[in-house]
N, C-alpha and C positions, 0 to 999 in steps of 0.2 A: 364819575371813579377810575379806577386807570385799569388798559387791558392788561385782563395777565396776561403774564410772558406764554410763550413757549414754549415746550422744550423739542429741538432739533435734531441734537445733533446727539450719538452713544458713543460712551467710551471703554473699550475693554481693556480691565487689566489680569494681569497675572498676580494670585497669589497663592500662597503655600496652602495647604489642606493646616495649617496650624493658624495662616494668620488670618485665612479665612471664617477656621470655629472660630475665634477669638472673636473678630467684627460679629458672627452670627451668636455670639451670648452676650455682647455687649445689647444687641441690638433684642434680644431678643428677656434681656433686664429690665428695658425701655418700652419694651412693647411695642417695638417699631419693625415694619421690614428694614433684612440688611440695606436695603438699595436707598434708603429712605435715609439711614443714620451715614450711612457714608457718602451722602447729596450735599446733606447735615455741613458733613464735618470739610468738604472740597470748598463750600462757600462759605465756610467759619474763616479757612486761611487763605481767601482769595480776597476775601474783606480784610485780612490782616494786611495781609501782603501790596495791596493797593493802600491802606493808608501809611503805612512804613517809607 
């Protein structure tokens, strides 16, 4: 069984209230914390960039 990766780095980003609200609405509709949604989006994009 693979060893789980430890998350050790935190990024801080600035968003407008409108952007933050939009993220929160999407996260709420998916029953996820906003941070989980944003992390998933980042990891999806990272994978796309590494493939292309």
